[in-house]
C-alpha positions, 0 to 999 in steps of 0.5 A: 743622628740618622736620617731619611726613612730610619729616623722617620722610623719607617718600617722597612729602610733601604741606605742609611745617611747619618748628619754629624756636626763638627768644626772638623769635617776630614777628621770625621770622614777618616775615622767613618772610612776607618770602620772596619765592616766596610767592603768598598767605599764609593766616594770620599768628599771634604763633608759627604763618604758613601760606603757599602758595609759588608753586609752591602748596604749602602751607607752616606755619611753627611757633614755640617756646621753646627751652626747649620746642623738643624737645615741638615737634619729637616732637609735630609730627613724627609719624607719628600711628599712633606717636603715638597709641602712645606716648599710649597709653604715657604714660597707664599711667605718669599722664601726658599728652603736647602739643608743649609737653612731658609734664604730670603732676599737672597740673606741666607738664614741658618738654623742650628735645631730642626726647632727654629727651622720649622719656627721660622716658617710658623709651625711647631716642631714637627715630630719626625715620624709624623712626617709623611704629607698628610696633614702635620704642617696644618696642624704644626701652624696651629700648634696642634699636633699628636702628643705622641704615645712614648716608651715610657708610657706603656705599663705592660704587655698582654701578648707573651708567650712562654714554655708552654706553648712556643716560648723559650722561658717560664711563666716565673722568668716572664714575670720577674723580667716583667718586674724589671722593666716596672710593668704593673701587668702583663698576659701571658697569651700561650697558643691555646692548647687544642681541644682536638688533640688534646681532648676537652677534659685534658685540656681542661686539667691545663687550663685550671693548673695554669690559672691556678699557678698565675693565681700564686703569682699574683698572691705572692706579687704586690709589684705585678699582677698577670693576666690569663688569654690564650691565642686562638687561631682563627680557623678558615672555616671561621669558627675559632680553635677553641670552644667558646666554653672554654673561652670565657674562662678566660680573662681576655682573648686574642684571636689571629689568623696562622693560616690560609692567608691567600683566601679570596678578599671575601672570604677572609674578610668575613672568616676575620669579622667571625673572630671579631664578632665572638664575643669572648675575643678581646683583641685581633692579633698581627691583624694584617698577617704579613711578614715582611719581605717575606709574606705579603699582607692577608686581602681583607676589606680594612673598612669593614672589619673596623667598623665591626671590630669598632661595633663590638668594642675590639682593641686592635693589635700593634705587634711589635717583631719586627718581621710583623710590624701589625698593624702596620702604620698606614691602616693604625692612622686609618683606624685611629681617625675612627676611634679605634684602641690597640694594645702594643705588643711585644708578642714575646716568645723569649724574656729578650723579646720584652723590649722589641716593644720600641717598635711597636711604639714605632708603628703606633708613632708613625699611626699617631697615636697617643696614649690615649690612643693605646690600652696598655698604658691604662694602669692595672685597674684601669686594664682589669676594667677594660679586659674583665668585663665582657 
């Protein structure tokens, strides 16, 4: 079982920690250190070993008896702040916590599951994604933790690119792949064609042709339906890269920033607000604009962004691309508390990308989202009403 930040599904992970339950720890350690991708064995003990892989990632394996495995999982999953608050609670009960169990009156009680470990403290089991030292312990004491979203709740994906723009698969190929996933609907949201480069007449022709193609697919399929949208750039001058008279022809619009990310706070905030105030914009795409470990998020006034989005009934995207994971989880939490709604999108540029949506689920769970907070958990008939109501 993974431990630490990986188990909590944090956006970035440093070292890897893995827990194993076994009554033969020596055999586990020996098997582990013979993994062919190991560059160097840093340490080898009876129940723990540290290695460096050929990709320079450090991996620690910890072996526990089965009857203490729950205690080990809890201890090393973290986070630090969560465990500090948990220890404070335990002290109120005259208990002390460790990776071996819970000690009270010098007697150690072991736990083979986390559910039993938390139960000993009068708490419901807390999902790893919530263990960040917010309000999870207080809510667990009242058995009031949220019912977090799962990938099985997702009914469709609204951010998908095809060969019409920069995708690697055709519309029909993406539709068939979505059918295999059991989706009720998808939204095709290729990058909008440029009126400046192509001219209004040509863009209108392209849009009409695409609408006819989507209509044919919808007539053909009884298992899945396709919505017609575009991903439209929010330009530096606060305008959108497609005029309203064309946006109006679409089922929905994703507005996203793709250039000039380093504008001053007031200017870039107003840039995004202008898009949120456009009546034809439905979703704010990858809202912070970050690329993990490459580009910092835009310096946005999130209080203003959220206020305007709420006022104008806009949807915030949780983009599942591993380099984005955007909106970041701490902002998802803040927006969710205000009552904003989300879509979790794969931002697929190929059939294989459709599977990335699980990473957006991780972000949503870390942001305390249940199915009710995410609109693409709705059925086709329900999401149709949301998207087509201007």
